[in-house]
C-alpha positions as CSV (number, residue, x, y, z in Angstrom):
1,M,0.2,-0.1,0.0
2,S,1.3,3.0,-0.9
3,K,0.6,6.3,1.4
4,R,-0.7,9.3,0.3
5,S,-0.5,13.1,0.9
6,R,-3.7,14.8,0.7
7,T,-3.0,18.2,0.3
8,R,-5.5,21.0,0.9
9,Q,-5.9,23.9,-1.1
10,L,-5.5,27.3,0.6
11,S,-8.8,29.5,0.3
12,P,-8.6,32.5,-1.1
13,D,-8.2,34.5,2.2
14,E,-5.4,32.4,3.2
15,K,-3.4,32.8,0.0
16,R,-3.9,36.4,0.5
17,L,-2.8,36.5,3.9
18,W,0.1,34.1,3.2
19,S,1.2,36.4,-0.1
20,H,1.1,39.4,2.7
21,V,3.4,37.7,4.6
22,A,5.6,36.0,2.4
23,R,6.4,39.6,0.9
24,H,7.5,41.1,3.9
25,V,10.1,38.8,4.6
26,K,13.8,38.4,2.6
27,P,13.6,35.7,0.4
28,M,16.4,32.6,0.4
29,K,18.8,32.9,-2.1
30,G,17.4,31.1,-5.3
31,K,13.5,31.7,-3.8
32,G,11.6,34.2,-5.5
33,L,8.4,36.0,-4.1
34,P,4.9,34.0,-4.5
35,P,2.7,34.8,-6.9
36,E,0.0,37.8,-6.2
37,P,-3.4,36.0,-5.9
38,E,-5.7,36.3,-8.2
39,P,-8.8,38.4,-7.1
40,E,-11.6,36.9,-6.0
41,E,-14.6,36.4,-8.6
42,K,-17.7,37.5,-6.9
43,T,-20.6,34.9,-7.8
44,A,-23.7,36.8,-8.8
45,T,-26.3,35.6,-5.7
46,A,-29.2,37.0,-4.5
47,P,-28.5,39.9,-1.8
48,V,-28.8,38.8,1.5
49,P,-32.1,40.7,3.1
50,Q,-31.3,43.2,6.1
51,I,-32.9,42.6,9.3
52,A,-33.4,45.5,11.2
53,A,-31.8,46.2,14.5
54,P,-33.6,45.8,17.2
55,A,-34.3,49.2,19.5
56,P,-32.0,50.0,21.8
57,V,-33.2,49.3,25.4
58,L,-33.0,52.4,27.3
59,S,-31.5,50.4,31.0
60,P,-29.2,52.5,32.7
61,L,-25.8,50.8,32.6
62,P,-23.3,51.3,35.1
63,P,-20.6,54.1,33.8
64,P,-17.6,52.1,32.9
65,K,-15.1,52.0,35.9
66,P,-12.0,54.2,35.5
67,A,-8.8,53.2,34.7
68,L,-7.0,51.9,38.3
69,P,-4.2,54.2,39.3
70,P,-0.8,53.1,39.5
71,L,0.6,51.9,42.7
72,A,2.9,54.9,44.0
73,P,6.3,54.5,46.1
74,V,5.8,55.4,49.7
75,E,7.5,59.1,49.6
76,R,11.5,59.4,50.1
77,K,11.0,61.7,53.2
78,T,8.4,59.6,54.9
79,L,11.0,56.4,55.0
80,Q,14.1,58.7,56.1
81,A,11.6,59.7,58.8
82,L,10.7,56.0,60.0
83,R,15.0,55.3,59.4
84,R,15.8,57.4,61.5
85,G,12.8,56.8,64.2
86,R,11.3,60.1,63.9
87,K,8.1,58.1,62.1
88,E,6.0,55.4,63.2
89,V,4.1,53.1,61.5
90,D,0.4,53.2,62.4
91,S,0.2,49.5,62.8
92,V,1.7,46.2,62.5
93,I,0.6,42.9,61.3
94,D,3.0,39.9,61.3
95,L,2.0,37.1,58.6
96,H,5.1,35.0,59.1
97,G,4.9,31.2,60.1
98,M,0.9,31.9,58.5
99,R,-0.2,29.2,55.7
100,Q,-0.9,31.0,52.7
101,E,-4.6,31.3,52.7
102,E,-4.5,32.0,56.4
103,A,-2.3,35.1,55.5
104,H,-3.9,36.2,52.7
105,F,-6.9,36.7,54.6
106,A,-5.6,38.2,57.4
107,L,-3.7,40.7,55.6
108,L,-7.1,41.9,53.7
109,R,-9.4,42.2,57.1
110,F,-6.0,44.0,58.3
111,L,-5.7,46.6,55.3
112,H,-9.3,47.1,55.6
113,R,-9.8,47.9,59.4
114,A,-6.4,49.8,59.0
115,Q,-8.1,52.0,56.7
116,G,-11.5,52.1,58.6
117,S,-9.4,53.2,61.5
118,G,-8.0,56.0,59.6
119,Y,-4.5,54.6,59.4
120,G,-1.9,55.8,56.4
121,L,0.7,54.0,57.0
122,V,1.2,50.2,58.2
123,L,4.0,47.4,58.6
124,V,3.2,44.0,57.1
125,I,6.0,41.6,58.3
126,T,6.2,38.5,55.6
127,G,9.5,37.0,57.4
128,K,12.4,36.3,55.0
129,G,11.7,33.0,53.9
130,G,14.9,31.0,55.9
131,A,14.9,27.6,56.6
132,S,12.2,26.4,59.0
133,V,12.6,23.5,61.3
134,G,10.9,20.2,60.4
135,A,10.6,21.8,56.8
136,G,10.7,19.0,54.2
137,P,13.0,19.4,51.0
138,F,10.4,20.2,48.7
139,E,8.9,22.9,50.7
140,E,8.9,26.0,49.4
141,R,10.3,28.7,51.4
142,G,9.8,32.5,51.2
143,V,6.3,32.1,50.0
144,L,4.6,35.2,51.7
145,R,7.6,37.2,50.9
146,R,7.0,36.5,47.1
147,M,2.9,36.5,47.2
148,V,2.4,39.7,49.9
149,P,3.4,42.3,47.3
150,H,1.5,40.3,44.6
151,W,-1.5,40.4,46.8
152,L,-1.0,44.3,47.4
153,R,-1.1,45.0,43.7
154,L,-4.1,43.3,42.9
155,P,-7.3,45.3,41.1
156,D,-9.6,44.5,44.4
157,L,-6.9,46.3,47.0
158,R,-6.2,49.4,44.6
159,H,-9.1,51.0,46.7
160,V,-6.9,50.8,49.9
161,V,-3.7,50.3,49.2
162,I,-1.5,53.6,47.5
163,G,1.8,51.8,47.4
164,F,4.0,49.9,49.3
165,E,7.9,49.6,49.6
166,E,10.2,47.2,51.8
167,A,10.9,48.1,55.3
168,S,14.2,49.8,56.7
169,P,16.3,47.2,58.6
170,Q,14.7,47.8,62.1
171,H,11.8,47.3,60.8
172,G,12.5,43.8,59.2
173,G,14.0,44.8,55.9
174,S,13.1,42.3,53.4
175,G,11.0,40.6,55.3
176,A,8.7,43.3,55.8
177,L,6.9,46.0,53.9
178,Y,5.6,49.6,54.6
179,V,2.4,49.7,53.1
180,R,0.6,53.3,52.4
181,L,-3.2,53.2,52.8
182,R,-6.1,55.6,51.2
183,R,-8.3,57.7,53.3
184,R,-11.8,56.3,53.1
185,R,-13.8,58.7,51.0
186,G,-16.2,60.9,53.2
187,G,-18.6,59.7,55.8
188,E,-17.9,55.9,55.4
189,R,-18.3,54.3,58.5
190,T,-17.1,50.6,58.9
191,G,-19.1,48.6,61.0
């Protein structure tokens, strides 16, 4: 039995696309450009009946959400004041030692409570992810140190978080973050 390879013919659209692509690359030595595809022949067909578009429904749609503002770093003056001990953070949460899901929910609760209390700058301790006692050889270390910045960048926290920076050494260095919080808008109260 002989095997035959079936070749499929290119459609006119595929031929036009290939011709367009081939004309924008340099041909190999000894090869020329493919021929220009023949224009498609229009067959006489009955015109497609036009269907009237339904009348627009006048329902109040919510306005499109504004674009999320970019995260802003903590101001240089604030960082200097924190490093020199002239300014303190408003509140602290220590997440290290928690499992990822537990830490995520604790962080969300903490940030919402801190914003509700009118705090502007908080410290989030993630831990540096060093070797832990009893950890197996395949357990990942430093998960919270990596995940907390990711969580802080998520769109659902942008109404709470303005920005964040690695903490100074006296506050935990690379195992902690200063987080700037947005002020709650007029008259919102937490329950």
